[in-house]
All heavy atoms as a GROMACS GRO file, in nm:
protein
  518
    1MET      N    1  -4.369  -6.546   6.195
    1MET     CA    2  -4.310  -6.446   6.109
    1MET      C    3  -4.311  -6.311   6.181
    1MET      O    4  -4.410  -6.273   6.242
    1MET     CB    5  -4.388  -6.440   5.979
    1MET     CG    6  -4.331  -6.342   5.880
    1MET     SD    7  -4.416  -6.362   5.723
    1MET     CE    8  -4.348  -6.224   5.642
    2ILE      N    9  -4.201  -6.239   6.174
    2ILE     CA   10  -4.190  -6.109   6.240
    2ILE      C   11  -4.247  -6.002   6.149
    2ILE      O   12  -4.210  -5.991   6.033
    2ILE     CB   13  -4.043  -6.076   6.274
    2ILE    CG1   14  -3.988  -6.177   6.373
    2ILE    CG2   15  -4.031  -5.935   6.330
    2ILE    CD1   16  -3.841  -6.157   6.405
    3SER      N   17  -4.337  -5.922   6.204
    3SER     CA   18  -4.393  -5.812   6.126
    3SER      C   19  -4.317  -5.684   6.158
    3SER      O   20  -4.239  -5.678   6.252
    3SER     CB   21  -4.541  -5.794   6.160
    3SER     OG   22  -4.555  -5.742   6.291
    4LYS      N   23  -4.342  -5.580   6.082
    4LYS     CA   24  -4.276  -5.452   6.107
    4LYS      C   25  -4.312  -5.398   6.244
    4LYS      O   26  -4.233  -5.332   6.306
    4LYS     CB   27  -4.313  -5.352   5.998
    4LYS     CG   28  -4.250  -5.384   5.865
    4LYS     CD   29  -4.283  -5.281   5.761
    4LYS     CE   30  -4.218  -5.320   5.630
    4LYS     NZ   31  -4.242  -5.222   5.526
    5VAL      N   32  -4.431  -5.427   6.292
    5VAL     CA   33  -4.474  -5.382   6.424
    5VAL      C   34  -4.388  -5.448   6.533
    5VAL      O   35  -4.348  -5.384   6.628
    5VAL     CB   36  -4.624  -5.414   6.448
    5VAL    CG1   37  -4.664  -5.382   6.591
    5VAL    CG2   38  -4.710  -5.339   6.348
    6ASP      N   39  -4.356  -5.575   6.516
    6ASP     CA   40  -4.279  -5.648   6.615
    6ASP      C   41  -4.137  -5.595   6.632
    6ASP      O   42  -4.079  -5.608   6.738
    6ASP     CB   43  -4.271  -5.797   6.579
    6ASP     CG   44  -4.406  -5.865   6.588
    6ASP    OD1   45  -4.488  -5.828   6.672
    6ASP    OD2   46  -4.428  -5.956   6.505
    7ILE      N   47  -4.079  -5.537   6.529
    7ILE     CA   48  -3.941  -5.492   6.538
    7ILE      C   49  -3.929  -5.340   6.551
    7ILE      O   50  -3.821  -5.285   6.543
    7ILE     CB   51  -3.858  -5.542   6.418
    7ILE    CG1   52  -3.915  -5.492   6.286
    7ILE    CG2   53  -3.845  -5.692   6.421
    7ILE    CD1   54  -3.828  -5.522   6.165
    8LYS      N   55  -4.039  -5.273   6.575
    8LYS     CA   56  -4.038  -5.128   6.585
    8LYS      C   57  -3.979  -5.078   6.717
    8LYS      O   58  -3.963  -4.960   6.738
    8LYS     CB   59  -4.180  -5.074   6.566
    8LYS     CG   60  -4.185  -4.927   6.542
    8LYS     CD   61  -4.322  -4.884   6.503
    8LYS     CE   62  -4.320  -4.734   6.490
    8LYS     NZ   63  -4.389  -4.688   6.376
    9TRP      N   64  -3.944  -5.166   6.806
    9TRP     CA   65  -3.893  -5.129   6.938
    9TRP      C   66  -3.759  -5.059   6.934
    9TRP      O   67  -3.716  -5.001   7.031
    9TRP     CB   68  -3.888  -5.250   7.030
    9TRP     CG   69  -3.808  -5.363   6.975
    9TRP    CD1   70  -3.854  -5.466   6.900
    9TRP    CD2   71  -3.666  -5.384   6.986
    9TRP    NE1   72  -3.751  -5.549   6.864
    9TRP    CE2   73  -3.634  -5.501   6.916
    9TRP    CE3   74  -3.564  -5.313   7.050
    9TRP    CZ2   75  -3.505  -5.550   6.908
    9TRP    CZ3   76  -3.435  -5.363   7.041
    9TRP    CH2   77  -3.408  -5.480   6.971
   10CYS      N   78  -3.688  -5.065   6.821
   10CYS     CA   79  -3.559  -4.996   6.815
   10CYS      C   80  -3.529  -4.952   6.672
   10CYS      O   81  -3.590  -4.998   6.577
   10CYS     CB   82  -3.447  -5.084   6.868
   10CYS     SG   83  -3.389  -5.209   6.753
   11ASP      N   84  -3.434  -4.864   6.661
   11ASP     CA   85  -3.386  -4.815   6.532
   11ASP      C   86  -3.288  -4.918   6.480
   11ASP      O   87  -3.178  -4.935   6.535
   11ASP     CB   88  -3.320  -4.678   6.554
   11ASP     CG   89  -3.260  -4.620   6.428
   11ASP    OD1   90  -3.214  -4.696   6.340
   11ASP    OD2   91  -3.257  -4.496   6.419
   12MET      N   92  -3.325  -4.989   6.375
   12MET     CA   93  -3.242  -5.098   6.324
   12MET      C   94  -3.107  -5.048   6.274
   12MET      O   95  -3.007  -5.118   6.285
   12MET     CB   96  -3.315  -5.174   6.214
   12MET     CG   97  -3.436  -5.247   6.267
   12MET     SD   98  -3.394  -5.347   6.409
   12MET     CE   99  -3.441  -5.504   6.352
   13GLY      N  100  -3.101  -4.928   6.219
   13GLY     CA  101  -2.974  -4.872   6.174
   13GLY      C  102  -2.878  -4.853   6.291
   13GLY      O  103  -2.760  -4.888   6.283
   14ARG      N  104  -2.930  -4.798   6.401
   14ARG     CA  105  -2.847  -4.779   6.522
   14ARG      C  106  -2.806  -4.913   6.580
   14ARG      O  107  -2.693  -4.930   6.627
   14ARG     CB  108  -2.922  -4.696   6.626
   14ARG     CG  109  -2.927  -4.550   6.589
   14ARG     CD  110  -3.006  -4.464   6.686
   14ARG     NE  111  -2.982  -4.493   6.826
   14ARG     CZ  112  -3.071  -4.472   6.921
   14ARG    NH1  113  -3.190  -4.423   6.894
   14ARG    NH2  114  -3.041  -4.500   7.047
   15ALA      N  115  -2.898  -5.011   6.578
   15ALA     CA  116  -2.866  -5.144   6.630
   15ALA      C  117  -2.755  -5.208   6.548
   15ALA      O  118  -2.661  -5.265   6.604
   15ALA     CB  119  -2.991  -5.232   6.630
   16CYS      N  120  -2.763  -5.197   6.417
   16CYS     CA  121  -2.658  -5.254   6.330
   16CYS      C  122  -2.523  -5.187   6.356
   16CYS      O  123  -2.420  -5.255   6.360
   16CYS     CB  124  -2.697  -5.240   6.184
   16CYS     SG  125  -2.834  -5.346   6.135
   17LYS      N  126  -2.523  -5.055   6.371
   17LYS     CA  127  -2.399  -4.983   6.399
   17LYS      C  128  -2.340  -5.028   6.532
   17LYS      O  129  -2.220  -5.053   6.543
   17LYS     CB  130  -2.424  -4.833   6.400
   17LYS     CG  131  -2.307  -4.751   6.452
   17LYS     CD  132  -2.249  -4.661   6.347
   17LYS     CE  133  -2.140  -4.570   6.397
   17LYS     NZ  134  -2.024  -4.631   6.452
   18LEU      N  135  -2.425  -5.039   6.634
   18LEU     CA  136  -2.379  -5.083   6.766
   18LEU      C  137  -2.317  -5.222   6.758
   18LEU      O  138  -2.208  -5.246   6.810
   18LEU     CB  139  -2.494  -5.082   6.867
   18LEU     CG  140  -2.459  -5.132   7.007
   18LEU    CD1  141  -2.362  -5.038   7.076
   18LEU    CD2  142  -2.584  -5.151   7.089
   19ILE      N  143  -2.386  -5.313   6.692
   19ILE     CA  144  -2.335  -5.450   6.678
   19ILE      C  145  -2.201  -5.450   6.606
   19ILE      O  146  -2.105  -5.514   6.650
   19ILE     CB  147  -2.437  -5.540   6.605
   19ILE    CG1  148  -2.561  -5.560   6.691
   19ILE    CG2  149  -2.374  -5.674   6.567
   19ILE    CD1  150  -2.679  -5.619   6.617
   20THR      N  151  -2.193  -5.376   6.495
   20THR     CA  152  -2.069  -5.368   6.418
   20THR      C  153  -1.955  -5.313   6.503
   20THR      O  154  -1.843  -5.365   6.500
   20THR     CB  155  -2.089  -5.280   6.293
   20THR    OG1  156  -2.195  -5.337   6.215
   20THR    CG2  157  -1.964  -5.272   6.210
   21ASP      N  158  -1.983  -5.207   6.579
   21ASP     CA  159  -1.880  -5.148   6.666
   21ASP      C  160  -1.835  -5.246   6.774
   21ASP      O  161  -1.716  -5.261   6.802
   21ASP     CB  162  -1.930  -5.020   6.730
   21ASP     CG  163  -1.950  -4.906   6.631
   21ASP    OD1  164  -1.901  -4.917   6.516
   21ASP    OD2  165  -2.017  -4.807   6.667
   22ILE      N  166  -1.930  -5.313   6.836
   22ILE     CA  167  -1.899  -5.402   6.948
   22ILE      C  168  -1.819  -5.524   6.902
   22ILE      O  169  -1.722  -5.562   6.967
   22ILE     CB  170  -2.028  -5.445   7.021
   22ILE    CG1  171  -2.084  -5.326   7.100
   22ILE    CG2  172  -2.001  -5.563   7.115
   22ILE    CD1  173  -2.219  -5.353   7.166
   23ILE      N  174  -1.859  -5.585   6.791
   23ILE     CA  175  -1.791  -5.709   6.751
   23ILE      C  176  -1.647  -5.687   6.705
   23ILE      O  177  -1.571  -5.782   6.697
   23ILE     CB  178  -1.870  -5.788   6.644
   23ILE    CG1  179  -1.882  -5.708   6.514
   23ILE    CG2  180  -2.006  -5.829   6.696
   23ILE    CD1  181  -1.942  -5.786   6.398
   24GLN      N  182  -1.610  -5.564   6.681
   24GLN     CA  183  -1.473  -5.534   6.643
   24GLN      C  184  -1.381  -5.518   6.764
   24GLN      O  185  -1.259  -5.512   6.748
   24GLN     CB  186  -1.470  -5.407   6.557
   24GLN     CG  187  -1.536  -5.427   6.424
   24GLN     CD  188  -1.536  -5.302   6.339
   24GLN    OE1  189  -1.437  -5.230   6.337
   24GLN    NE2  190  -1.645  -5.277   6.270
   25ARG      N  191  -1.439  -5.513   6.881
   25ARG     CA  192  -1.359  -5.494   7.002
   25ARG      C  193  -1.298  -5.626   7.048
   25ARG      O  194  -1.360  -5.731   7.035
   25ARG     CB  195  -1.448  -5.438   7.114
   25ARG     CG  196  -1.502  -5.301   7.087
   25ARG     CD  197  -1.592  -5.258   7.199
   25ARG     NE  198  -1.521  -5.272   7.325
   25ARG     CZ  199  -1.509  -5.176   7.415
   25ARG    NH1  200  -1.565  -5.060   7.394
   25ARG    NH2  201  -1.445  -5.196   7.527
   26PRO      N  202  -1.177  -5.622   7.104
   26PRO     CA  203  -1.116  -5.746   7.154
   26PRO      C  204  -1.190  -5.802   7.275
   26PRO      O  205  -1.181  -5.921   7.302
   26PRO     CB  206  -0.973  -5.704   7.191
   26PRO     CG  207  -0.978  -5.556   7.205
   26PRO     CD  208  -1.089  -5.506   7.118
   27ASP      N  209  -1.263  -5.718   7.345
   27ASP     CA  210  -1.337  -5.763   7.463
   27ASP      C  211  -1.487  -5.779   7.435
   27ASP      O  212  -1.569  -5.771   7.526
   27ASP     CB  213  -1.315  -5.666   7.580
   27ASP     CG  214  -1.367  -5.526   7.550
   27ASP    OD1  215  -1.386  -5.492   7.432
   27ASP    OD2  216  -1.390  -5.450   7.646
   28ALA      N  217  -1.522  -5.804   7.309
   28ALA     CA  218  -1.663  -5.816   7.270
   28ALA      C  219  -1.732  -5.927   7.351
   28ALA      O  220  -1.674  -6.033   7.374
   28ALA     CB  221  -1.673  -5.847   7.122
   29PRO      N  222  -1.854  -5.900   7.394
   29PRO     CA  223  -1.927  -6.002   7.471
   29PRO      C  224  -1.974  -6.117   7.381
   29PRO      O  225  -1.981  -6.104   7.259
   29PRO     CB  226  -2.048  -5.923   7.524
   29PRO     CG  227  -2.070  -5.817   7.422
   29PRO     CD  228  -1.933  -5.780   7.373
   30HIS      N  229  -2.006  -6.229   7.443
   30HIS     CA  230  -2.060  -6.342   7.369
   30HIS      C  231  -2.204  -6.315   7.326
   30HIS      O  232  -2.251  -6.370   7.228
   30HIS     CB  233  -2.056  -6.470   7.454
   30HIS     CG  234  -1.918  -6.517   7.481
   30HIS    ND1  235  -1.844  -6.587   7.388
   30HIS    CD2  236  -1.838  -6.503   7.588
   30HIS    CE1  237  -1.726  -6.615   7.438
   30HIS    NE2  238  -1.719  -6.564   7.560
   31HIS      N  239  -2.273  -6.233   7.405
   31HIS     CA  240  -2.411  -6.197   7.377
   31HIS      C  241  -2.423  -6.046   7.383
   31HIS      O  242  -2.375  -5.984   7.477
   31HIS     CB  243  -2.507  -6.259   7.479
   31HIS     CG  244  -2.494  -6.407   7.489
   31HIS    ND1  245  -2.552  -6.492   7.397
   31HIS    CD2  246  -2.429  -6.486   7.576
   31HIS    CE1  247  -2.523  -6.617   7.430
   31HIS    NE2  248  -2.447  -6.615   7.538
   32ILE      N  249  -2.489  -5.988   7.284
   32ILE     CA  250  -2.511  -5.844   7.283
   32ILE      C  251  -2.658  -5.820   7.312
   32ILE      O  252  -2.746  -5.872   7.242
   32ILE     CB  253  -2.473  -5.783   7.146
   32ILE    CG1  254  -2.326  -5.809   7.115
   32ILE    CG2  255  -2.504  -5.633   7.144
   32ILE    CD1  256  -2.285  -5.771   6.974
   33LEU      N  257  -2.684  -5.746   7.418
   33LEU     CA  258  -2.822  -5.714   7.455
   33LEU      C  259  -2.861  -5.584   7.386
   33LEU      O  260  -2.793  -5.483   7.399
   33LEU     CB  261  -2.832  -5.700   7.606
   33LEU     CG  262  -2.787  -5.822   7.686
   33LEU    CD1  263  -2.790  -5.793   7.835
   33LEU    CD2  264  -2.872  -5.943   7.652
   34LEU      N  265  -2.972  -5.588   7.313
   34LEU     CA  266  -3.015  -5.471   7.238
   34LEU      C  267  -3.140  -5.411   7.302
   34LEU      O  268  -3.249  -5.466   7.291
   34LEU     CB  269  -3.044  -5.510   7.092
   34LEU     CG  270  -2.924  -5.566   7.015
   34LEU    CD1  271  -2.967  -5.609   6.876
   34LEU    CD2  272  -2.811  -5.465   7.008
   35GLY      N  273  -3.122  -5.302   7.371
   35GLY     CA  274  -3.234  -5.231   7.431
   35GLY      C  275  -3.246  -5.257   7.580
   35GLY      O  276  -3.196  -5.357   7.633
   36SER      N  277  -3.313  -5.164   7.646
   36SER     CA  278  -3.327  -5.172   7.791
   36SER      C  279  -3.411  -5.292   7.834
   36SER      O  280  -3.387  -5.351   7.939
   36SER     CB  281  -3.386  -5.043   7.847
   36SER     OG  282  -3.511  -5.015   7.788
   37MET      N  283  -3.508  -5.332   7.752
   37MET     CA  284  -3.590  -5.448   7.788
   37MET      C  285  -3.504  -5.574   7.788
   37MET      O  286  -3.517  -5.658   7.877
   37MET     CB  287  -3.707  -5.465   7.692
   37MET     CG  288  -3.798  -5.581   7.731
   37MET     SD  289  -3.932  -5.615   7.614
   37MET     CE  290  -4.026  -5.466   7.627
   38ALA      N  291  -3.415  -5.587   7.691
   38ALA     CA  292  -3.326  -5.704   7.686
   38ALA      C  293  -3.235  -5.707   7.808
   38ALA      O  294  -3.212  -5.813   7.866
   38ALA     CB  295  -3.244  -5.702   7.558
   39VAL      N  296  -3.184  -5.590   7.847
   39VAL     CA  297  -3.098  -5.583   7.965
   39VAL      C  298  -3.176  -5.624   8.090
   39VAL      O  299  -3.129  -5.705   8.171
   39VAL     CB  300  -3.039  -5.441   7.982
   39VAL    CG1  301  -2.967  -5.428   8.116
   39VAL    CG2  302  -2.944  -5.408   7.868
   40GLU      N  303  -3.297  -5.572   8.103
   40GLU     CA  304  -3.380  -5.604   8.220
   40GLU      C  305  -3.412  -5.753   8.228
   40GLU      O  306  -3.400  -5.816   8.334
   40GLU     CB  307  -3.511  -5.524   8.212
   40GLU     CG  308  -3.601  -5.542   8.332
   40GLU     CD  309  -3.728  -5.459   8.321
   40GLU    OE1  310  -3.723  -5.348   8.265
   40GLU    OE2  311  -3.833  -5.506   8.368
   41ILE      N  312  -3.449  -5.812   8.116
   41ILE     CA  313  -3.480  -5.956   8.112
   41ILE      C  314  -3.357  -6.038   8.147
   41ILE      O  315  -3.365  -6.134   8.225
   41ILE     CB  316  -3.537  -5.994   7.975
   41ILE    CG1  317  -3.676  -5.934   7.956
   41ILE    CG2  318  -3.541  -6.146   7.956
   41ILE    CD1  319  -3.729  -5.940   7.814
   42ASP      N  320  -3.242  -6.002   8.090
   42ASP     CA  321  -3.120  -6.079   8.116
   42ASP      C  322  -3.074  -6.064   8.260
   42ASP      O  323  -3.028  -6.161   8.321
   42ASP     CB  324  -3.010  -6.037   8.019
   42ASP     CG  325  -2.905  -6.146   8.003
   42ASP    OD1  326  -2.942  -6.261   7.978
   42ASP    OD2  327  -2.785  -6.113   8.017
   43GLU      N  328  -3.086  -5.944   8.316
   43GLU     CA  329  -3.048  -5.925   8.457
   43GLU      C  330  -3.134  -6.013   8.548
   43GLU      O  331  -3.082  -6.075   8.641
   43GLU     CB  332  -3.063  -5.779   8.497
   43GLU     CG  333  -2.954  -5.690   8.442
   43GLU     CD  334  -2.972  -5.544   8.474
   43GLU    OE1  335  -3.087  -5.499   8.500
   43GLU    OE2  336  -2.871  -5.472   8.474
   44LYS      N  337  -3.263  -6.023   8.519
   44LYS     CA  338  -3.351  -6.108   8.600
   44LYS      C  339  -3.311  -6.255   8.583
   44LYS      O  340  -3.305  -6.330   8.681
   44LYS     CB  341  -3.497  -6.089   8.561
   44LYS     CG  342  -3.590  -6.175   8.646
   44LYS     CD  343  -3.733  -6.154   8.614
   44LYS     CE  344  -3.829  -6.239   8.694
   44LYS     NZ  345  -3.784  -6.350   8.770
   45PHE      N  346  -3.281  -6.296   8.460
   45PHE     CA  347  -3.240  -6.434   8.436
   45PHE      C  348  -3.114  -6.468   8.514
   45PHE      O  349  -3.106  -6.572   8.579
   45PHE     CB  350  -3.217  -6.456   8.286
   45PHE     CG  351  -3.160  -6.592   8.256
   45PHE    CD1  352  -3.241  -6.703   8.248
   45PHE    CD2  353  -3.023  -6.608   8.236
   45PHE    CE1  354  -3.188  -6.828   8.222
   45PHE    CE2  355  -2.970  -6.733   8.209
   45PHE     CZ  356  -3.053  -6.843   8.202
   46VAL      N  357  -3.014  -6.379   8.508
   46VAL     CA  358  -2.887  -6.403   8.578
   46VAL      C  359  -2.910  -6.407   8.729
   46VAL      O  360  -2.856  -6.494   8.798
   46VAL     CB  361  -2.783  -6.295   8.539
   46VAL    CG1  362  -2.660  -6.302   8.628
   46VAL    CG2  363  -2.744  -6.311   8.393
   47LYS      N  364  -2.991  -6.316   8.782
   47LYS     CA  365  -3.021  -6.314   8.925
   47LYS      C  366  -3.090  -6.444   8.967
   47LYS      O  367  -3.052  -6.507   9.066
   47LYS     CB  368  -3.111  -6.195   8.958
   47LYS     CG  369  -3.154  -6.186   9.102
   47LYS     CD  370  -3.250  -6.068   9.122
   47LYS     CE  371  -3.317  -6.072   9.254
   47LYS     NZ  372  -3.427  -6.169   9.262
   48ASP      N  373  -3.191  -6.485   8.890
   48ASP     CA  374  -3.263  -6.609   8.923
   48ASP      C  375  -3.171  -6.730   8.915
   48ASP      O  376  -3.177  -6.821   8.999
   48ASP     CB  377  -3.382  -6.629   8.828
   48ASP     CG  378  -3.493  -6.527   8.849
   48ASP    OD1  379  -3.491  -6.453   8.950
   48ASP    OD2  380  -3.582  -6.520   8.762
   49ARG      N  381  -3.084  -6.733   8.815
   49ARG     CA  382  -2.990  -6.845   8.800
   49ARG      C  383  -2.891  -6.850   8.916
   49ARG      O  384  -2.862  -6.958   8.969
   49ARG     CB  385  -2.915  -6.831   8.667
   49ARG     CG  386  -2.823  -6.945   8.636
   49ARG     CD  387  -2.900  -7.072   8.602
   49ARG     NE  388  -2.806  -7.172   8.560
   49ARG     CZ  389  -2.791  -7.289   8.619
   49ARG    NH1  390  -2.868  -7.323   8.718
   49ARG    NH2  391  -2.702  -7.374   8.577
   50ALA      N  392  -2.841  -6.733   8.958
   50ALA     CA  393  -2.748  -6.728   9.071
   50ALA      C  394  -2.815  -6.777   9.198
   50ALA      O  395  -2.754  -6.851   9.277
   50ALA     CB  396  -2.695  -6.586   9.090
   51GLU      N  397  -2.941  -6.741   9.218
   51GLU     CA  398  -3.015  -6.788   9.335
   51GLU      C  399  -3.033  -6.939   9.331
   51GLU      O  400  -3.021  -7.007   9.433
   51GLU     CB  401  -3.150  -6.717   9.344
   51GLU     CG  402  -3.139  -6.571   9.384
   51GLU     CD  403  -3.271  -6.496   9.375
   51GLU    OE1  404  -3.375  -6.557   9.339
   51GLU    OE2  405  -3.270  -6.375   9.403
   52GLU      N  406  -3.063  -6.993   9.214
   52GLU     CA  407  -3.080  -7.138   9.200
   52GLU      C  408  -2.948  -7.211   9.229
   52GLU      O  409  -2.947  -7.315   9.295
   52GLU     CB  410  -3.130  -7.171   9.060
   52GLU     CG  411  -3.154  -7.320   9.038
   52GLU     CD  412  -3.203  -7.348   8.899
   52GLU    OE1  413  -3.136  -7.306   8.801
   52GLU    OE2  414  -3.307  -7.414   8.886
   53ILE      N  415  -2.838  -7.156   9.179
   53ILE     CA  416  -2.707  -7.217   9.205
   53ILE      C  417  -2.680  -7.222   9.354
   53ILE      O  418  -2.636  -7.325   9.407
   53ILE     CB  419  -2.596  -7.140   9.130
   53ILE    CG1  420  -2.607  -7.165   8.979
   53ILE    CG2  421  -2.457  -7.180   9.182
   53ILE    CD1  422  -2.520  -7.074   8.894
   54GLN      N  423  -2.705  -7.112   9.423
   54GLN     CA  424  -2.681  -7.108   9.568
   54GLN      C  425  -2.771  -7.207   9.641
   54GLN      O  426  -2.728  -7.272   9.735
   54GLN     CB  427  -2.702  -6.966   9.622
   54GLN     CG  428  -2.593  -6.869   9.582
   54GLN     CD  429  -2.454  -6.919   9.620
   54GLN    OE1  430  -2.429  -6.955   9.734
   54GLN    NE2  431  -2.364  -6.922   9.523
   55LYS      N  432  -2.895  -7.218   9.597
   55LYS     CA  433  -2.990  -7.309   9.661
   55LYS      C  434  -2.941  -7.454   9.654
   55LYS      O  435  -2.955  -7.530   9.750
   55LYS     CB  436  -3.127  -7.297   9.594
   55LYS     CG  437  -3.232  -7.389   9.650
   55LYS     CD  438  -3.365  -7.368   9.580
   55LYS     CE  439  -3.470  -7.464   9.632
   55LYS     NZ  440  -3.600  -7.442   9.567
   56TRP      N  441  -2.883  -7.493   9.542
   56TRP     CA  442  -2.844  -7.632   9.521
   56TRP      C  443  -2.693  -7.655   9.532
   56TRP      O  444  -2.645  -7.766   9.509
   56TRP     CB  445  -2.894  -7.680   9.385
   56TRP     CG  446  -3.043  -7.680   9.384
   56TRP    CD1  447  -3.125  -7.586   9.326
   56TRP    CD2  448  -3.128  -7.774   9.448
   56TRP    NE1  449  -3.256  -7.618   9.349
   56TRP    CE2  450  -3.261  -7.733   9.424
   56TRP    CE3  451  -3.106  -7.889   9.523
   56TRP    CZ2  452  -3.371  -7.805   9.473
   56TRP    CZ3  453  -3.215  -7.959   9.572
   56TRP    CH2  454  -3.345  -7.917   9.546
   57LYS      N  455  -2.619  -7.552   9.571
   57LYS     CA  456  -2.473  -7.560   9.580
   57LYS      C  457  -2.427  -7.672   9.673
   57LYS      O  458  -2.342  -7.753   9.638
   57LYS     CB  459  -2.418  -7.426   9.627
   57LYS     CG  460  -2.268  -7.420   9.637
   57LYS     CD  461  -2.223  -7.281   9.681
   57LYS     CE  462  -2.074  -7.275   9.693
   57LYS     NZ  463  -2.029  -7.138   9.726
   58GLU      N  464  -2.484  -7.678   9.790
   58GLU     CA  465  -2.442  -7.779   9.889
   58GLU      C  466  -2.465  -7.921   9.836
   58GLU      O  467  -2.378  -8.008   9.849
   58GLU     CB  468  -2.516  -7.760  10.021
   58GLU     CG  469  -2.465  -7.849  10.131
   58GLU     CD  470  -2.535  -7.822  10.265
   58GLU    OE1  471  -2.577  -7.706  10.291
   58GLU    OE2  472  -2.548  -7.918  10.343
   59ALA      N  473  -2.579  -7.944   9.774
   59ALA     CA  474  -2.608  -8.077   9.720
   59ALA      C  475  -2.508  -8.112   9.609
   59ALA      O  476  -2.456  -8.225   9.605
   59ALA     CB  477  -2.749  -8.082   9.665
   60SER      N  478  -2.478  -8.016   9.522
   60SER     CA  479  -2.384  -8.040   9.414
   60SER      C  480  -2.244  -8.068   9.467
   60SER      O  481  -2.177  -8.162   9.422
   60SER     CB  482  -2.380  -7.920   9.320
   60SER     OG  483  -2.505  -7.903   9.258
   61GLU      N  484  -2.200  -7.987   9.562
   61GLU     CA  485  -2.066  -8.003   9.616
   61GLU      C  486  -2.050  -8.128   9.701
   61GLU      O  487  -1.940  -8.176   9.722
   61GLU     CB  488  -2.026  -7.878   9.696
   61GLU     CG  489  -2.005  -7.756   9.606
   61GLU     CD  490  -1.975  -7.631   9.684
   61GLU    OE1  491  -2.003  -7.624   9.806
   61GLU    OE2  492  -1.925  -7.535   9.620
   62SER      N  493  -2.163  -8.183   9.748
   62SER     CA  494  -2.155  -8.306   9.830
   62SER      C  495  -2.104  -8.425   9.748
   62SER      O  496  -2.064  -8.527   9.806
   62SER     CB  497  -2.292  -8.338   9.890
   62SER     OG  498  -2.382  -8.387   9.790
   63LEU      N  499  -2.102  -8.413   9.619
   63LEU     CA  500  -2.054  -8.522   9.534
   63LEU      C  501  -1.902  -8.524   9.521
   63LEU      O  502  -1.846  -8.623   9.476
   63LEU     CB  503  -2.116  -8.510   9.394
   63LEU     CG  504  -2.268  -8.522   9.391
   63LEU    CD1  505  -2.317  -8.496   9.248
   63LEU    CD2  506  -2.313  -8.660   9.438
   64ASP      N  507  -1.837  -8.415   9.562
   64ASP     CA  508  -1.690  -8.409   9.555
   64ASP      C  509  -1.630  -8.500   9.662
   64ASP      O  510  -1.678  -8.508   9.773
   64ASP     CB  511  -1.641  -8.266   9.576
   64ASP     CG  512  -1.686  -8.173   9.464
   64ASP    OD1  513  -1.731  -8.222   9.359
   64ASP    OD2  514  -1.677  -8.050   9.483
   65GLY      N  515  -1.521  -8.565   9.624
   65GLY     CA  516  -1.442  -8.656   9.708
   65GLY      C  517  -1.472  -8.649   9.850
   65GLY      O  518  -1.471  -8.709   9.942
   0.00000   0.00000   0.00000
């Protein structure tokens, strides 16, 4: 269960406004990152995933015709 302490990291009113504004755009992202910590975590995830893809790219592509 989330307590009030757990969600104090951001202003929920501002977060709701941001989400509402973003989802109305034609270029809205599939995922909305809320806060700098979310951006930092996602950037690391994407970087790590890209490195893993490159590491195993040759093995994966070896299956092509």
